[in-house]
C-alpha positions as a Markdown table, in Angstrom:
| # | Residue | x | y | z |
|---|---|---|---|---|
| 1 | Met | -87.9 | -38.2 | -18.7 |
| 2 | Lys | -84.3 | -37.1 | -17.7 |
| 3 | Gln | -83.1 | -33.4 | -16.9 |
| 4 | Leu | -80.0 | -31.7 | -17.3 |
| 5 | Leu | -78.7 | -29.8 | -14.1 |
| 6 | Ile | -76.5 | -26.7 | -15.2 |
| 7 | Phe | -74.9 | -25.9 | -11.8 |
| 8 | Leu | -73.0 | -22.3 | -12.1 |
| 9 | Phe | -69.6 | -22.1 | -10.0 |
| 10 | Pro | -68.3 | -18.6 | -9.6 |
| 11 | Leu | -64.3 | -18.6 | -10.6 |
| 12 | Phe | -62.2 | -16.6 | -8.8 |
| 13 | Thr | -59.0 | -16.2 | -10.1 |
| 14 | Leu | -56.1 | -14.4 | -8.2 |
| 15 | Ala | -55.0 | -11.0 | -9.5 |
| 16 | Gln | -51.4 | -11.5 | -7.7 |
| 17 | Val | -48.2 | -14.4 | -8.1 |
| 18 | Gly | -46.1 | -15.0 | -5.2 |
| 19 | Ile | -43.1 | -17.5 | -5.1 |
| 20 | Asn | -42.0 | -18.2 | -1.7 |
| 21 | Thr | -45.3 | -17.1 | -0.3 |
| 22 | Thr | -49.0 | -17.9 | -0.1 |
| 23 | Thr | -50.2 | -13.9 | 0.7 |
| 24 | Pro | -48.6 | -11.9 | -2.1 |
| 25 | Lys | -48.8 | -8.1 | -2.0 |
| 26 | Ala | -48.4 | -7.4 | -5.3 |
| 27 | Thr | -48.9 | -8.5 | -8.3 |
| 28 | Leu | -45.6 | -10.2 | -8.3 |
| 29 | His | -44.0 | -10.8 | -5.4 |
| 30 | Val | -40.2 | -13.1 | -4.4 |
| 31 | Ala | -40.7 | -12.9 | -0.6 |
| 32 | Gly | -37.3 | -13.5 | 1.1 |
| 33 | Ala | -34.3 | -11.8 | 1.9 |
| 34 | Thr | -31.9 | -13.4 | -0.1 |
| 35 | Ser | -34.2 | -13.7 | -3.3 |
| 36 | Thr | -32.9 | -13.3 | -6.4 |
| 37 | Ile | -34.5 | -13.4 | -9.9 |
| 38 | Lys | -32.4 | -14.0 | -13.2 |
| 39 | Leu | -33.6 | -13.3 | -16.5 |
| 40 | Glu | -31.7 | -15.3 | -19.1 |
| 41 | Gly | -32.6 | -12.4 | -21.9 |
| 42 | Leu | -30.1 | -10.1 | -20.1 |
| 43 | Ser | -27.0 | -11.7 | -19.5 |
| 44 | Ala | -24.1 | -11.1 | -21.7 |
| 45 | Ala | -24.2 | -14.8 | -23.7 |
| 46 | Tyr | -27.6 | -13.3 | -25.1 |
| 47 | Asn | -27.6 | -9.5 | -25.2 |
| 48 | Pro | -25.5 | -7.5 | -26.4 |
| 49 | Asn | -26.2 | -5.0 | -23.6 |
| 50 | Asn | -24.7 | -6.5 | -20.9 |
| 51 | Leu | -21.0 | -4.5 | -19.8 |
| 52 | Gly | -19.6 | -8.7 | -19.4 |
| 53 | Ala | -18.2 | -10.0 | -16.5 |
| 54 | Lys | -16.7 | -7.6 | -13.7 |
| 55 | Ser | -19.5 | -5.3 | -14.4 |
| 56 | Thr | -23.3 | -3.9 | -14.2 |
| 57 | Thr | -25.6 | -2.8 | -16.8 |
| 58 | Arg | -28.5 | -0.7 | -15.5 |
| 59 | Val | -32.1 | -1.9 | -16.2 |
| 60 | Phe | -34.8 | 0.1 | -17.4 |
| 61 | Ala | -38.9 | 0.3 | -18.8 |
| 62 | Asn | -39.6 | 1.2 | -21.8 |
| 63 | Lys | -42.9 | 2.5 | -22.8 |
| 64 | Glu | -44.0 | -0.7 | -22.8 |
| 65 | Gly | -43.3 | -1.3 | -19.4 |
| 66 | Asp | -41.2 | -4.2 | -20.9 |
| 67 | Leu | -37.4 | -4.6 | -18.3 |
| 68 | Val | -34.9 | -3.7 | -21.0 |
| 69 | Leu | -30.7 | -3.3 | -20.6 |
| 70 | Gly | -30.2 | 0.3 | -21.4 |
| 71 | Glu | -28.1 | 1.5 | -24.0 |
| 72 | Arg | -24.1 | 1.7 | -23.5 |
| 73 | Thr | -25.0 | 5.3 | -24.2 |
| 74 | Asp | -27.2 | 5.5 | -21.3 |
| 75 | Asn | -24.2 | 3.8 | -19.3 |
| 76 | Ile | -21.5 | 6.6 | -20.0 |
| 77 | Arg | -22.1 | 9.7 | -21.1 |
| 78 | Phe | -20.0 | 12.7 | -22.1 |
| 79 | Ile | -21.3 | 15.5 | -20.3 |
| 80 | Met | -18.4 | 18.1 | -21.1 |
| 81 | Asp | -16.0 | 18.4 | -23.7 |
| 82 | Ser | -14.1 | 21.8 | -23.8 |
| 83 | Glu | -11.0 | 22.5 | -26.1 |
| 84 | Asp | -10.6 | 25.7 | -24.2 |
| 85 | Tyr | -12.0 | 26.0 | -20.7 |
| 86 | Ile | -10.6 | 29.3 | -19.9 |
| 87 | Pro | -10.6 | 32.1 | -22.0 |
| 88 | Asn | -6.9 | 33.0 | -23.0 |
| 89 | Asn | -6.8 | 36.5 | -21.2 |
| 90 | Arg | -4.1 | 37.4 | -18.2 |
| 91 | Glu | -7.1 | 37.4 | -15.3 |
| 92 | Gln | -5.8 | 34.3 | -14.3 |
| 93 | Lys | -3.1 | 36.0 | -12.9 |
| 94 | Val | -1.4 | 34.2 | -9.3 |
| 95 | Val | 0.8 | 36.1 | -7.7 |
| 96 | Gln | 3.4 | 34.9 | -5.1 |
| 97 | Thr | 5.9 | 36.6 | -3.0 |
| 98 | Gly | 8.0 | 34.5 | -1.1 |
| 99 | Thr | 6.6 | 30.7 | 0.1 |
| 100 | Gly | 2.6 | 30.1 | -0.1 |
| 101 | Asp | 0.2 | 27.2 | -0.3 |
| 102 | Asn | -3.2 | 28.3 | -1.1 |
| 103 | Phe | -4.8 | 28.1 | -3.8 |
| 104 | Thr | -7.1 | 30.9 | -6.5 |
| 105 | Tyr | -10.0 | 30.4 | -8.2 |
| 106 | Leu | -9.1 | 30.5 | -11.8 |
| 107 | Ala | -12.3 | 32.2 | -12.5 |
| 108 | Pro | -12.2 | 35.4 | -14.9 |
| 109 | Ser | -14.6 | 38.0 | -13.5 |
| 110 | Asp | -17.6 | 37.9 | -15.9 |
| 111 | Tyr | -17.4 | 35.2 | -17.0 |
| 112 | Ile | -19.7 | 32.7 | -16.5 |
| 113 | Phe | -17.8 | 29.3 | -16.6 |
| 114 | Pro | -20.8 | 26.4 | -18.2 |
| 115 | Ser | -22.7 | 23.9 | -15.9 |
| 116 | Phe | -23.5 | 19.9 | -15.8 |
| 117 | Ser | -26.5 | 18.1 | -15.0 |
| 118 | Leu | -26.9 | 14.2 | -13.1 |
| 119 | Pro | -30.3 | 13.2 | -13.1 |
| 120 | Val | -29.1 | 10.3 | -10.7 |
| 121 | Asn | -26.2 | 9.3 | -8.6 |
| 122 | Ala | -23.7 | 9.0 | -11.0 |
| 123 | Ile | -19.1 | 8.7 | -11.3 |
| 124 | Ile | -18.5 | 11.3 | -13.3 |
| 125 | Glu | -14.2 | 11.5 | -14.7 |
| 126 | Ile | -12.5 | 14.7 | -15.1 |
| 127 | Asn | -9.7 | 14.8 | -17.7 |
| 128 | Tyr | -8.2 | 18.3 | -18.4 |
| 129 | Ser | -5.1 | 19.9 | -19.6 |
| 130 | Leu | -4.3 | 23.8 | -18.2 |
| 131 | Ser | -1.4 | 25.8 | -19.9 |
| 132 | Trp | 0.2 | 28.2 | -17.6 |
| 133 | Arg | 3.1 | 30.4 | -18.3 |
| 134 | Ile | 5.5 | 32.0 | -15.8 |
| 135 | Glu | 7.6 | 35.2 | -15.0 |
| 136 | Arg | 9.0 | 37.5 | -13.0 |
| 137 | Asn | 6.8 | 40.4 | -11.4 |
| 138 | Thr | 9.1 | 42.6 | -13.3 |
| 139 | Ser | 8.6 | 41.2 | -16.0 |
| 140 | Gln | 11.6 | 39.2 | -16.9 |
| 141 | Lys | 12.4 | 35.4 | -17.4 |
| 142 | Ile | 13.4 | 33.5 | -15.5 |
| 143 | Ser | 17.0 | 32.3 | -15.5 |
| 144 | Asp | 18.9 | 31.6 | -11.7 |
| 145 | Asn | 17.7 | 27.7 | -11.8 |
| 146 | Gly | 16.2 | 28.1 | -8.5 |
| 147 | Ala | 12.8 | 25.8 | -9.0 |
| 148 | Arg | 9.1 | 26.8 | -8.2 |
| 149 | Thr | 6.4 | 25.1 | -8.1 |
| 150 | Val | 3.4 | 24.9 | -10.1 |
| 151 | Lys | 0.3 | 23.0 | -9.4 |
| 152 | Ser | -3.4 | 23.0 | -10.3 |
| 153 | Thr | -6.3 | 20.8 | -9.2 |
| 154 | Val | -10.3 | 21.4 | -10.1 |
| 155 | Phe | -12.8 | 22.6 | -7.9 |
| 156 | Ile | -16.6 | 21.3 | -7.3 |
| 157 | Tyr | -18.7 | 23.6 | -7.4 |
| 158 | Lys | -22.5 | 22.9 | -6.3 |
| 159 | His | -25.9 | 24.6 | -7.2 |
| 160 | Ala | -28.2 | 23.1 | -5.0 |
| 161 | Thr | -25.9 | 24.8 | -2.4 |
| 162 | Ser | -24.2 | 27.8 | -3.9 |
| 163 | Thr | -20.4 | 26.0 | -2.2 |
| 164 | Tyr | -17.8 | 24.2 | -3.6 |
| 165 | Leu | -17.8 | 20.6 | -2.2 |
| 166 | Pro | -15.2 | 20.4 | 0.7 |
| 167 | Thr | -12.5 | 18.5 | -1.3 |
| 168 | Thr | -9.8 | 20.0 | -4.5 |
| 169 | Tyr | -9.6 | 17.2 | -7.5 |
| 170 | Ala | -7.0 | 16.1 | -10.1 |
| 171 | Leu | -4.5 | 17.5 | -8.3 |
| 172 | Thr | -0.9 | 17.8 | -10.5 |
| 173 | Ala | 2.3 | 19.8 | -9.5 |
| 174 | Gln | 5.1 | 20.8 | -11.8 |
| 175 | Phe | 8.6 | 21.9 | -11.2 |
| 176 | Tyr | 10.0 | 24.8 | -13.4 |
| 177 | Ser | 13.8 | 25.6 | -13.4 |
| 178 | Asn | 15.5 | 27.8 | -15.9 |
| 179 | Gly | 19.2 | 29.1 | -16.0 |
| 180 | Ser | 18.9 | 30.1 | -19.3 |
| 181 | Thr | 18.5 | 34.0 | -20.2 |
| 182 | Thr | 16.9 | 33.1 | -23.4 |
| 183 | Lys | 14.5 | 30.2 | -23.6 |
| 184 | Gly | 12.1 | 28.8 | -21.2 |
| 185 | Ala | 9.7 | 31.0 | -19.5 |
| 186 | Asp | 8.7 | 32.4 | -22.6 |
| 187 | Arg | 6.8 | 29.7 | -23.7 |
| 188 | Phe | 3.3 | 28.1 | -23.2 |
| 189 | Phe | 3.7 | 25.3 | -20.6 |
| 190 | Tyr | 0.9 | 22.7 | -19.2 |
| 191 | Ser | -0.1 | 20.6 | -17.0 |
| 192 | Thr | -2.5 | 17.9 | -16.8 |
| 193 | Gly | -4.8 | 15.6 | -14.1 |
| 194 | Ser | -7.4 | 13.5 | -13.8 |
| 195 | Asp | -9.9 | 12.2 | -11.1 |
| 196 | Tyr | -12.7 | 10.1 | -10.7 |
| 197 | Val | -15.5 | 11.3 | -8.1 |
| 198 | Ser | -18.8 | 9.6 | -7.2 |
| 199 | Leu | -21.5 | 12.7 | -6.9 |
| 200 | Pro | -25.6 | 12.7 | -6.4 |
| 201 | Pro | -28.0 | 14.1 | -8.4 |
| 202 | Gly | -27.7 | 18.2 | -9.2 |
| 203 | Thr | -26.2 | 20.6 | -10.9 |
| 204 | Tyr | -22.6 | 21.3 | -10.6 |
| 205 | Thr | -20.1 | 24.2 | -12.5 |
| 206 | Ile | -16.3 | 22.6 | -13.0 |
| 207 | Ile | -13.7 | 25.5 | -11.8 |
| 208 | Phe | -9.8 | 25.3 | -11.7 |
| 209 | Gly | -7.4 | 25.9 | -9.4 |
| 210 | Gly | -3.9 | 27.2 | -9.3 |
| 211 | Leu | -1.0 | 27.4 | -7.4 |
| 212 | Leu | 2.5 | 29.3 | -7.0 |
| 213 | Gly | 5.1 | 27.7 | -4.9 |
| 214 | Ala | 8.4 | 30.0 | -4.9 |
| 215 | Gln | 11.7 | 30.6 | -3.1 |
| 216 | Gly | 12.2 | 32.5 | 0.2 |
| 217 | Asn | 12.8 | 35.9 | -0.8 |
| 218 | Asp | 10.8 | 35.1 | -4.6 |
| 219 | Asn | 8.7 | 37.5 | -6.5 |
| 220 | Val | 7.3 | 35.2 | -9.4 |
| 221 | Phe | 3.7 | 35.3 | -11.1 |
| 222 | Val | 2.3 | 32.3 | -13.0 |
| 223 | Tyr | -0.6 | 32.7 | -15.9 |
| 224 | Phe | -3.4 | 30.0 | -16.0 |
| 225 | Gly | -5.0 | 29.3 | -19.6 |
| 226 | Ala | -2.8 | 31.5 | -21.1 |
| 227 | Asp | -3.2 | 29.3 | -24.3 |
| 228 | Lys | -5.5 | 25.9 | -25.3 |
| 229 | Asp | -7.1 | 24.3 | -21.3 |
| 230 | Gln | -9.0 | 21.3 | -22.4 |
| 231 | Leu | -11.9 | 19.9 | -20.3 |
| 232 | Gln | -13.5 | 16.9 | -20.5 |
| 233 | Val | -15.8 | 15.2 | -18.0 |
| 234 | Ile | -17.7 | 11.6 | -18.2 |
| 235 | Ala | -20.2 | 10.1 | -16.6 |
| 236 | Tyr | -20.9 | 6.6 | -15.3 |
| 237 | Tyr | -24.4 | 6.3 | -14.5 |
């Protein structure tokens, strides 16, 4: 009489996969200092969210845990777009008697500028158009053909440390000279600037700075923010 004997052997399966290693330390372990991972489905040829040649695209994990490319709104974001950033009053007045080279913060009293927050490291692009109007301290038009320098810049206030970053950004300058007694200084003028800044995560506020360079015995002032002042901040993550 034949007997059928069944032997049961336990089957162990590894829960970890190793590439270039026999001792994986994670569910998927790719060993080697120069190892890389290639996902064809994330390439520019197959994925419209890939930014293409000479660019890098951030990879995210969605709610299912799948690796996906970020939408363009995840990589580039408008975080500030103001059509009139500075109040149209006469507080942003910079007076210059003789020569000078110090910037004045253009921050009106009792006015809080909007802030923006960066959740991760980012490069921000700053674009602005700042209005100004120049006169003599005696409320007269400038009409002597003497050149005055009007400079504008951007300061970045970091809320975590309650300090301004040590560098000025988007510096620009214009020269004003007028020999007419009927035109010129009664009009609004505009300075435009642009710059790129690398910032860590945090909350920041943009403050304009203004400077007026005059002649040796001069007595002049300039109003900043007298008309529309546009500010645009774009974050590249």
